[in-house]
C-alpha positions in Angstrom: 105.2 132.3 143.3 104.1 134.7 146.1 102.1 137.8 144.5 100.6 141.3 146.1 97.6 141.0 143.9 94.4 139.7 145.9 92.0 138.7 142.8 93.7 135.2 142.0 91.1 133.4 140.1 92.2 129.4 139.4 91.4 127.8 136.6 92.4 125.3 133.5 93.9 126.8 130.0 91.3 126.6 126.9 92.9 128.1 124.5 96.0 130.0 123.5 95.9 132.2 120.5 98.9 133.8 119.0 99.0 137.2 117.3 101.8 139.4 115.7 103.4 140.1 119.0 100.5 139.1 121.5 98.6 136.3 122.7 95.0 135.8 124.1 94.8 133.3 126.6 91.6 131.7 127.4 91.3 130.0 131.4 88.0 128.6 132.4 87.3 129.5 135.7 84.5 127.4 136.4 80.6 127.9 136.6 80.7 128.3 132.7 83.3 131.5 133.2 86.0 131.9 130.7 88.8 135.0 131.3 90.6 136.1 128.4 94.2 137.4 129.0 96.4 139.5 126.7 99.8 138.4 127.3 103.3 138.7 125.0 104.0 136.1 122.1 107.2 135.7 124.4 105.4 135.4 127.9 103.6 132.7 126.0 106.7 130.7 125.3 108.3 131.4 128.4 106.0 130.3 130.4 105.2 127.5 128.6 101.4 127.5 128.3 99.8 125.1 127.1 95.7 123.8 126.4 94.6 121.7 129.0 97.2 123.0 132.1 96.1 124.9 135.1 97.0 128.5 135.5 95.4 131.5 137.7 94.4 134.8 136.4 95.7 137.5 138.5 94.1 140.8 138.1 95.4 143.6 139.3 93.3 146.9 138.7 93.6 150.5 139.9 89.9 151.5 138.4 86.7 149.8 138.3 83.7 150.7 136.6 80.0 149.9 137.4 77.4 150.1 134.9 73.5 149.3 134.6 71.1 148.6 132.9 
């Protein structure tokens, strides 16, 4: 697989929670950090996403916001 997105975080799936149409996939990328992706239930099934499997969180955003306290 080759992607143009540069923000790829390798990790392991720790939870897959399906809803009516959308699923939340939680990926542990290390250091106590969990990234959560919202994908369709169909994508979960097609990709065969399962807890314990290696996965990449691929982040493609056109905007990045910064906030400070």
